[in-house]
C-alpha positions in Angstrom: 10.4 -1.1 -10.1 11.5 -4.6 -11.3 12.8 -3.1 -14.5 14.8 -0.5 -12.7 16.4 -3.0 -10.4 17.2 -5.3 -13.3 18.7 -2.5 -15.3 20.8 -1.3 -12.3 22.0 -4.6 -11.0 21.7 -6.9 -14.0 19.2 -9.4 -15.1 19.4 -12.0 -12.3 17.1 -13.8 -10.0 18.6 -12.0 -7.0 17.9 -8.6 -8.5 14.3 -9.5 -9.3 13.8 -10.8 -5.7 15.5 -7.8 -4.1 12.5 -5.6 -5.2 10.1 -7.5 -3.0 12.4 -7.8 -0.1 13.3 -4.0 -0.2 9.6 -3.1 -0.5 8.6 -5.3 2.4 11.3 -3.9 4.7 10.4 -0.4 3.7 6.7 -1.1 4.4 7.6 -2.3 7.9 9.7 0.7 8.6 7.0 3.1 7.5 4.3 1.2 9.4 6.4 1.2 12.6 7.0 5.0 12.4 3.2 5.6 12.0 2.3 3.2 14.8 4.7 5.0 17.1 3.1 8.3 16.3 -0.4 6.9 16.8 0.0 4.7 19.8 3.5 4.9 21.3 6.4 2.5 21.2 5.0 -0.4 23.1 1.9 -0.8 21.0 3.9 0.0 17.9 6.2 -3.0 18.6 3.1 -5.2 19.1 1.6 -4.0 15.8 5.0 -4.5 14.0 5.3 -8.0 15.3 1.8 -8.7 14.1 2.8 -7.4 10.6 5.8 -9.6 10.6 3.8 -12.7 11.5 1.3 -11.9 8.8 4.2 -11.7 6.3 5.4 -15.0 7.5 2.0 -16.6 6.8 2.4 -15.5 3.2 5.4 -17.8 2.9 7.7 -16.5 0.2 5.3 -14.0 -1.4 7.7 -11.2 -0.7 10.3 -12.9 -2.9 8.0 -13.3 -5.9 8.2 -11.0 -8.9 4.8 -9.7 -8.1 3.4 -6.3 -7.1 2.2 -7.4 -3.6 5.2 -6.1 -1.6 5.2 -2.9 -3.6 1.5 -2.5 -2.9 2.0 -3.0 0.8 4.7 -0.4 0.7 2.4 2.1 -1.0 -0.3 1.5 1.6 2.3 2.1 4.4 3.4 5.3 2.7 -0.2 6.5 2.4 -0.8 5.7 6.1 2.3 7.5 7.1 1.1 10.6 5.2 -1.8 11.0 7.7 0.8 11.9 10.3 2.4 14.8 8.4 1.5 18.3 9.6 2.3 20.0 6.3 -1.0 19.6 4.5 0.1 20.1 0.9 2.9 17.7 1.4 0.7 15.1 3.0 -1.9 15.4 0.3 0.8 15.0 -2.4 2.2 11.9 -0.7 -1.1 10.3 -0.3 -2.0 11.0 -3.9 1.3 9.6 -5.0 0.8 6.4 -3.0 -2.7 6.0 -4.3 -1.7 6.5 -7.9 1.1 3.9 -7.5 -1.3 1.5 -6.0 -3.7 1.8 -9.0 -0.7 1.2 -11.3 0.3 -1.9 -9.4 -3.2 -3.4 -9.2 -6.5 -2.3 -10.6 -7.9 -3.2 -7.1 -5.3 -1.0 -5.4 -7.8 1.7 -4.4 -9.7 -0.8 -2.3 -6.7 -1.1 0.0 -6.6 2.7 0.3 -10.3 3.3 1.3 -9.7 3.3 5.1 -6.8 5.8 4.6 -8.9 7.9 2.3 -11.5 8.0 5.1 -8.8 9.2 7.6 -7.7 11.9 5.2 -11.3 13.1 4.7 -11.9 13.2 8.5 -8.6 14.9 9.2 -8.3 17.4 6.3 -11.7 17.7 4.7 -13.3 17.1 1.3 -11.1 19.6 -0.6 -7.9 17.9 0.6 -9.2 14.5 -0.5 -10.2 15.8 -3.9 -6.7 17.2 -4.3 -5.1 13.9 -3.4 -7.4 12.2 -6.0 -6.2 14.7 -8.6 -2.6 13.9 -7.8 -3.4 10.1 -8.0 -5.0 10.6 -11.4 -1.9 12.2 -12.7 0.3 9.5 -11.3 -2.0 6.8 -12.7 -2.0 8.2 -16.2 1.7 9.1 -16.3 3.1 5.7 -17.3 0.9 5.5 -20.3 2.5 8.5 -21.8 5.7 6.5 -22.3 6.1 4.9 -25.7 6.9 1.5 -24.2 3.6 1.2 -22.2 0.4 0.7 -24.2 -3.0 1.6 -22.8 -4.7 -0.6 -25.3 -2.8 -3.7 -24.2 -3.5 -2.9 -20.6 -7.3 -2.6 -21.2 -7.1 -5.9 -23.2 -5.4 -7.5 -20.2 -8.1 -6.3 -17.8 -10.8 -7.7 -20.1 -9.2 -11.1 -20.2 -8.8 -11.1 -16.4 -12.4 -10.2 -15.9 -13.4 -13.2 -18.1 -12.0 -15.5 -15.4 -15.0 -14.9 -13.2 -15.2 -15.1 -9.4 -14.3 -18.2 -7.4 -16.7 -18.5 -4.5 -14.4 -20.8 -2.6 -11.6 -18.3 -2.9 -13.9 -15.5 -1.8 -14.9 -17.5 1.3 -11.3 -18.0 2.2 -10.5 -14.3 1.8 -13.4 -13.4 4.1 -12.2 -15.9 6.7 -8.8 -14.3 6.6 -10.3 -10.9 7.0 -12.0 -12.0 10.2 -8.9 -13.7 11.5 -6.7 -10.7 10.9 -9.1 -8.1 12.2 -9.8 -9.6 15.6 -6.3 -9.0 17.0 -6.3 -5.5 15.5 -9.4 -4.6 17.5 -7.3 -5.0 20.7 -4.8 -2.5 19.5 -7.4 0.3 19.5 -8.4 -0.1 23.1 -7.2 2.3 25.8 -5.8 5.9 25.5 -4.0 6.9 22.3 -1.2 9.4 21.9 -0.7 11.1 18.5 2.1 13.4 17.5 2.2 14.3 13.9 5.5 14.8 12.3 6.7 18.0 10.7 7.2 17.5 6.9 
């Protein structure tokens, strides 16, 4: 994505930062649409505000040349796919988003586990396996290009694994999980309306 923006708008700092900003805004739009379908406009606005506040706590992360904003956009797209009535289209979109997430970060599937559970509950095992097949194709596709080396990627993963696990960083991450989940619990209280979109 960064390479596409740089080739289209020139090699500049602004172009490199535009990727993160565009992805973050797109993620918010997709999330709001899904929240409205799931819980109505009032709760959707509350959830959207919560997302914006969370982005704010990440300081300028959306402006870095990192995959984080793109990964959030992929998760938002996957979540939106659970509201599509057309099952083949929904499965394809979820598989596409999952494959993109894997390409962005090797830990990308972890972010998709709750959505995979929703897909399995809504559409069954066959649909989930179909989405995984699409994701596998999307994951492998970049390595068919002559400019992307699978050997170099595997070597990078090995070097990253050698860094080990920082227990202090793990503790902070767990604290953040608790901090972020508590308000979300309040959003699931009360009646829920759901209207899946035609796609």
